[in-house]
NUGU-546219 format. One record per residue (C-alpha): residue in one letter; x, y, z. Coordinates in nm, 4 decimals. Example, Ala and Ser with C-alpha at 12.3 -4.5 7.8 and 13.67 -1.06 7.14 Angstrom:
2
(site a; (1.2300; -0.4500; 0.7800)) (site s; (1.3670; -0.1060; 0.7140)) 
This chain:
279
(site m; (11.1468; 0.2475; 5.2172)) (site r; (11.2024; 0.3469; 4.8558)) (site i; (11.0749; 0.6628; 4.6924)) (site a; (11.1262; 0.7551; 4.3283)) (site f; (11.1594; 1.1256; 4.2638)) (site k; (11.0882; 1.3042; 3.9399)) (site t; (11.2921; 1.6028; 3.8403)) (site t; (11.2803; 1.8936; 3.5991)) (site e; (11.5555; 2.1360; 3.5146)) (site r; (11.5678; 2.5164; 3.4964)) (site g; (11.2672; 2.6943; 3.3550)) (site a; (11.0347; 2.3952; 3.3286)) (site a; (10.8773; 2.3870; 3.6705)) (site f; (10.5161; 2.4924; 3.6437)) (site v; (10.1870; 2.3162; 3.6980)) (site g; (10.1452; 2.0638; 3.4192)) (site a; (10.5146; 2.0692; 3.3305)) (site f; (10.6774; 1.7537; 3.2006)) (site f; (10.8711; 1.5684; 3.4692)) (site l; (11.1633; 1.3388; 3.3923)) (site w; (11.2178; 1.0396; 3.6189)) (site a; (11.5369; 1.0361; 3.8210)) (site n; (11.6645; 0.7447; 4.0252)) (site f; (11.6645; 0.9036; 4.3681)) (site q; (11.6163; 0.6604; 4.6510)) (site l; (11.5158; 0.7219; 5.0098)) (site a; (11.6669; 0.4455; 5.2197)) (site g; (11.5838; 0.4653; 5.5889)) (site a; (11.6723; 0.8179; 5.6936)) (site a; (11.8826; 0.9260; 5.3982)) (site v; (11.8487; 0.9904; 5.0260)) (site a; (12.0851; 0.7473; 4.8556)) (site q; (12.2018; 0.9876; 4.5842)) (site p; (12.2802; 1.3612; 4.6009)) (site p; (11.9559; 1.5333; 4.5004)) (site l; (12.0820; 1.8645; 4.3611)) (site n; (12.2197; 1.9154; 4.0137)) (site r; (12.5692; 2.0558; 3.9701)) (site v; (12.4488; 2.4120; 3.9067)) (site a; (12.3354; 2.4340; 4.2686)) (site l; (12.6831; 2.3647; 4.3981)) (site a; (12.8195; 2.6863; 4.2467)) (site a; (12.5458; 2.9130; 4.3826)) (site d; (12.5837; 3.1690; 4.6596)) (site v; (12.2344; 3.0876; 4.7854)) (site v; (12.0429; 2.7607; 4.7582)) (site i; (11.6755; 2.7785; 4.8501)) (site l; (11.5266; 2.4405; 4.9390)) (site g; (11.1495; 2.4443; 4.9071)) (site e; (10.9095; 2.2024; 5.0713)) (site v; (10.5513; 2.1108; 5.1405)) (site h; (10.5691; 2.1432; 5.5161)) (site d; (10.4176; 1.8091; 5.6151)) (site n; (10.5818; 1.5898; 5.3498)) (site a; (10.8495; 1.3741; 5.5123)) (site a; (11.0133; 1.2897; 5.1791)) (site h; (11.0698; 1.6594; 5.1106)) (site h; (11.2557; 1.6985; 5.4386)) (site q; (11.4733; 1.3957; 5.3650)) (site v; (11.5692; 1.5616; 5.0379)) (site q; (11.6487; 1.8869; 5.2191)) (site a; (11.8748; 1.6994; 5.4608)) (site a; (12.0573; 1.5305; 5.1737)) (site a; (12.0885; 1.8643; 4.9949)) (site l; (12.2463; 2.0246; 5.3023)) (site d; (12.4997; 1.7409; 5.3125)) (site q; (12.5715; 1.8081; 4.9467)) (site i; (12.6029; 2.1865; 4.9782)) (site n; (12.7778; 2.2024; 5.3172)) (site p; (12.6528; 2.5584; 5.3693)) (site k; (12.8188; 2.8076; 5.6001)) (site a; (12.4750; 2.9238; 5.7162)) (site v; (12.1161; 2.8007; 5.7131)) (site i; (11.8088; 3.0248; 5.7159)) (site w; (11.4973; 2.8798; 5.8778)) (site e; (11.1471; 3.0063; 5.8013)) (site m; (11.0150; 2.8254; 6.1086)) (site i; (11.2143; 2.9839; 6.3908)) (site s; (11.2899; 3.3305; 6.5250)) (site p; (11.6328; 3.4951; 6.5318)) (site e; (11.6443; 3.4389; 6.9081)) (site q; (11.5673; 3.0702; 6.8690)) (site a; (11.8294; 3.0368; 6.5978)) (site e; (12.0924; 3.1942; 6.8216)) (site a; (12.0031; 2.9524; 7.1015)) (site l; (12.0773; 2.6545; 6.8770)) (site g; (12.4482; 2.7269; 6.9140)) (site g; (12.4743; 2.5198; 7.2293)) (site v; (12.2522; 2.2298; 7.1231)) (site d; (12.3506; 1.8986; 6.9669)) (site l; (12.1451; 1.9107; 6.6497)) (site a; (12.1560; 1.5325; 6.6191)) (site d; (11.9589; 1.5132; 6.9459)) (site s; (11.6089; 1.5677; 6.8115)) (site a; (11.4468; 1.5778; 7.1550)) (site a; (11.6878; 1.8464; 7.2735)) (site v; (11.6385; 2.0563; 6.9608)) (site a; (11.2604; 2.0308; 6.9795)) (site a; (11.2669; 2.1280; 7.3469)) (site q; (11.5019; 2.4220; 7.2887)) (site l; (11.2749; 2.5537; 7.0138)) (site d; (10.9522; 2.4771; 7.2033)) (site w; (10.8493; 2.3164; 6.8774)) (site a; (10.5363; 2.1522; 7.0183)) (site a; (10.3846; 2.4975; 7.0708)) (site s; (10.4959; 2.6370; 6.7346)) (site g; (10.2117; 2.5174; 6.5138)) (site w; (10.4506; 2.3565; 6.2643)) (site p; (10.4184; 1.9862; 6.1728)) (site d; (10.5661; 1.7287; 6.4089)) (site f; (10.9352; 1.7811; 6.4741)) (site s; (11.0166; 1.4287; 6.3615)) (site l; (10.9708; 1.5546; 6.0049)) (site y; (11.2243; 1.8344; 6.0493)) (site a; (11.4716; 1.6468; 6.2713)) (site p; (11.6883; 1.5161; 5.9837)) (site v; (11.7119; 1.8663; 5.8365)) (site f; (11.8359; 2.0179; 6.1621)) (site a; (12.0800; 1.7290; 6.2084)) (site a; (12.2198; 1.7868; 5.8602)) (site a; (12.2671; 2.1575; 5.9406)) (site d; (12.5104; 2.0838; 6.2245)) (site g; (12.8208; 2.2995; 6.1942)) (site a; (12.6463; 2.5817; 6.0082)) (site a; (12.5474; 2.9179; 6.1497)) (site h; (12.1721; 2.9490; 6.2012)) (site y; (11.9449; 3.2414; 6.1180)) (site g; (11.5764; 3.2588; 6.2034)) (site a; (11.3347; 3.4420; 5.9754)) (site h; (10.9977; 3.3626; 6.1295)) (site v; (10.7493; 3.6496; 6.1093)) (site p; (10.5524; 3.6573; 6.4375)) (site r; (10.1793; 3.7117; 6.4510)) (site a; (10.2195; 4.0725; 6.5712)) (site a; (10.4370; 4.1638; 6.2739)) (site a; (10.1942; 3.9988; 6.0338)) (site g; (9.9143; 4.1984; 6.1934)) (site a; (10.1155; 4.5168; 6.1527)) (site a; (10.1596; 4.4433; 5.7816)) (site m; (9.7828; 4.4194; 5.7487)) (site q; (9.7399; 4.7524; 5.9241)) (site t; (10.0187; 4.9595; 5.7727)) (site g; (10.1426; 4.7660; 5.4691)) (site a; (10.4401; 4.5361; 5.4209)) (site a; (10.7024; 4.8081; 5.3794)) (site a; (10.6078; 4.9935; 5.6972)) (site a; (10.5946; 4.6688; 5.8943)) (site f; (10.9366; 4.5674; 5.7637)) (site g; (11.0886; 4.9017; 5.8663)) (site d; (11.4283; 5.0334; 5.7654)) (site g; (11.5658; 4.8751; 5.4532)) (site a; (11.2355; 4.8041; 5.2795)) (site a; (11.3432; 5.0019; 4.9732)) (site r; (11.6670; 4.8019; 4.9467)) (site f; (11.4586; 4.4910; 4.8808)) (site g; (11.2005; 4.6624; 4.6607)) (site l; (10.9285; 4.6085; 4.9181)) (site d; (10.8258; 4.9729; 4.8879)) (site q; (10.7310; 4.9171; 4.5241)) (site p; (10.3697; 4.8234; 4.4469)) (site l; (10.3004; 4.5144; 4.2431)) (site s; (10.1674; 4.5516; 3.8918)) (site a; (9.7914; 4.5178; 3.8598)) (site d; (9.8272; 4.1733; 3.7022)) (site a; (10.0707; 4.0520; 3.9672)) (site q; (9.8488; 4.1817; 4.2471)) (site a; (9.5426; 4.0132; 4.0981)) (site a; (9.7270; 3.6819; 4.0546)) (site r; (9.8494; 3.6841; 4.4129)) (site e; (9.5082; 3.7744; 4.5485)) (site a; (9.3590; 3.4852; 4.3516)) (site d; (9.6177; 3.2517; 4.5035)) (site q; (9.5358; 3.3754; 4.8533)) (site l; (9.1664; 3.3223; 4.7929)) (site a; (9.2236; 2.9670; 4.6683)) (site s; (9.4623; 2.8782; 4.9496)) (site h; (9.2032; 2.9960; 5.2031)) (site c; (8.9257; 2.7816; 5.0539)) (site d; (8.7560; 3.0783; 4.8807)) (site a; (8.6499; 3.1915; 5.2276)) (site l; (8.8311; 3.5249; 5.2598)) (site p; (8.6345; 3.8479; 5.2098)) (site e; (8.7539; 4.0327; 4.9005)) (site e; (8.8780; 4.3290; 5.1031)) (site m; (9.1118; 4.0995; 5.3010)) (site l; (9.2960; 3.9630; 4.9983)) (site p; (9.5436; 4.2520; 4.9513)) (site l; (9.6232; 4.2370; 5.3227)) (site f; (9.7173; 3.8703; 5.2990)) (site v; (9.9320; 3.9489; 4.9949)) (site d; (10.1146; 4.2099; 5.2040)) (site v; (10.1847; 3.9528; 5.4745)) (site q; (10.3248; 3.7085; 5.2186)) (site r; (10.5512; 3.9783; 5.0735)) (site l; (10.6687; 4.0675; 5.4231)) (site r; (10.7605; 3.7056; 5.4946)) (site d; (10.9472; 3.6755; 5.1647)) (site t; (11.1465; 3.9894; 5.2403)) (site v; (11.2304; 3.8919; 5.5984)) (site l; (11.3745; 3.5686; 5.4604)) (site a; (11.5700; 3.7628; 5.1982)) (site r; (11.7082; 3.9955; 5.4660)) (site a; (11.8277; 3.6981; 5.6696)) (site v; (12.0055; 3.5652; 5.3612)) (site t; (12.1925; 3.8929; 5.3112)) (site e; (12.2902; 3.9009; 5.6790)) (site a; (12.4164; 3.5437; 5.6660)) (site l; (12.6185; 3.6112; 5.3513)) (site a; (12.7761; 3.9194; 5.5103)) (site d; (12.8622; 3.7250; 5.8251)) (site t; (12.9852; 3.3995; 5.6740)) (site g; (13.0620; 3.4583; 5.3068)) (site g; (12.8303; 3.1720; 5.2082)) (site p; (12.7136; 2.9513; 5.0637)) (site v; (12.3802; 2.9945; 5.2367)) (site a; (12.0902; 2.7488; 5.2347)) (site v; (11.7274; 2.8390; 5.3047)) (site i; (11.4686; 2.5983; 5.4453)) (site t; (11.1238; 2.7232; 5.3534)) (site g; (10.7957; 2.6441; 5.1854)) (site n; (10.7641; 2.6357; 4.8086)) (site g; (10.5589; 2.9540; 4.8112)) (site h; (10.8470; 3.1550; 4.9539)) (site a; (11.1054; 2.9726; 4.7431)) (site r; (10.9554; 3.0294; 4.3994)) (site k; (11.1639; 3.2408; 4.1638)) (site d; (10.8822; 3.4416; 4.0121)) (site r; (10.7511; 3.6004; 4.3325)) (site g; (10.9340; 3.4699; 4.6397)) (site i; (11.2691; 3.5278; 4.8094)) (site p; (11.4718; 3.5500; 4.4843)) (site v; (11.2742; 3.8560; 4.3719)) (site y; (11.3739; 4.0526; 4.6813)) (site l; (11.7332; 3.9264; 4.6767)) (site a; (11.7632; 4.0521; 4.3189)) (site y; (11.6763; 4.4023; 4.4393)) (site a; (11.9260; 4.3899; 4.7244)) (site n; (12.2131; 4.2215; 4.5399)) (site p; (12.1602; 4.1519; 4.1703)) (site d; (12.5027; 3.9878; 4.1433)) (site l; (12.4106; 3.6968; 4.3703)) (site t; (12.3747; 3.3533; 4.2156)) (site v; (12.0603; 3.1949; 4.3560)) (site f; (11.9491; 2.8370; 4.2941)) (site v; (11.5972; 2.7259; 4.3848)) (site l; (11.4753; 2.3728; 4.4436)) (site g; (11.1011; 2.3216; 4.4394)) (site q; (10.9414; 2.0037; 4.5720)) (site s; (10.6125; 1.8906; 4.4318)) (site e; (10.3551; 1.6284; 4.5186)) (site g; (10.2148; 1.4065; 4.2457)) (site g; (10.3714; 1.6259; 3.9796)) (site l; (10.1899; 1.9421; 4.0886)) (site i; (10.3628; 2.2641; 4.1865)) (site e; (10.3070; 2.6321; 4.1181)) (site g; (10.5785; 2.8803; 4.0278)) (site g; (10.9223; 2.8765; 3.8703)) (site y; (11.2261; 2.6876; 4.0018)) (site d; (11.5689; 2.5816; 3.8805)) (site q; (11.5034; 2.2173; 3.9662)) (site v; (11.1991; 2.0273; 4.0851)) (site l; (11.1873; 1.6968; 4.2689)) (site d; (10.8563; 1.5176; 4.3037)) (site a; (10.7285; 1.2814; 4.5729)) (site d; (10.3986; 1.1134; 4.6442)) (site p; (10.1326; 1.3310; 4.8065)) (site v; (10.0799; 1.3049; 5.1798)) (site e; (9.7399; 1.1874; 5.2965)) (site r; (9.5925; 1.4757; 5.4925)) (site p; (9.2464; 1.5979; 5.5922)) (site d; (9.0717; 1.8344; 5.3548)) (site p; (9.1555; 2.1804; 5.4963)) (site c; (8.8388; 2.3250; 5.3436)) (site e; (8.6022; 2.0817; 5.5126)) (site a; (8.5600; 2.3067; 5.8153)) (site f; (8.4491; 2.5938; 5.5918)) (site r; (8.1969; 2.3739; 5.4133)) (site k; (8.0502; 2.2589; 5.7447)) (site g; (8.0310; 2.6186; 5.8620)) 
């Protein structure tokens, strides 16, 4: 199987941006050429974005981990307890990893998509940053800072967004939920997104303190983006960190700012809004 990826460099990665073709090749289970540019290799933190159900994106993440050789990997998809339990598992054994994580019950896409990423993370320390349903519910009730608890101010989570930023994020939440959310729910969903971003940022700081880095983060593009995701909260906590962000688009489309963007063909998937239209 061969996939051609398109790439942009720092500052150019927005919807409608111009993409330059790069000769990346996906051969079997591995990307034939290192996907990250040289700037990434000097960073303290490398955030590897994804569209969760795009297999090509996960192949790129696996190749990027091989390239970075991080001391620690942060996973959006698993809890701290699950991450700790990975210490005794052969990460090349996809069935064993999936069973240990009870992946089938997690709600994430099929583990076969993530298996090469976990295999490439063998030898690194693992940190889980999944926000459970109860914590997300707490953020809706009390706000993101209160749900996060001690340390919220360190990451700037106690600071309100500007009116423009709040409106933009609420518009994104409305669009991503098929224009079906009541208006009064939109700020609550923004709070949950900010909580998730900050929990990921906290895990990064813990991993850096424990291992010295470099640290890689496996997460969706929405949490990776430089203009409102993990990097914003890391900048509050440690402005001296060097953070590199890879975004991965489909068909040339991606929202937000990144240091590098790689593009792959879109995945065929059902229309998520069809259920709302039928309702």
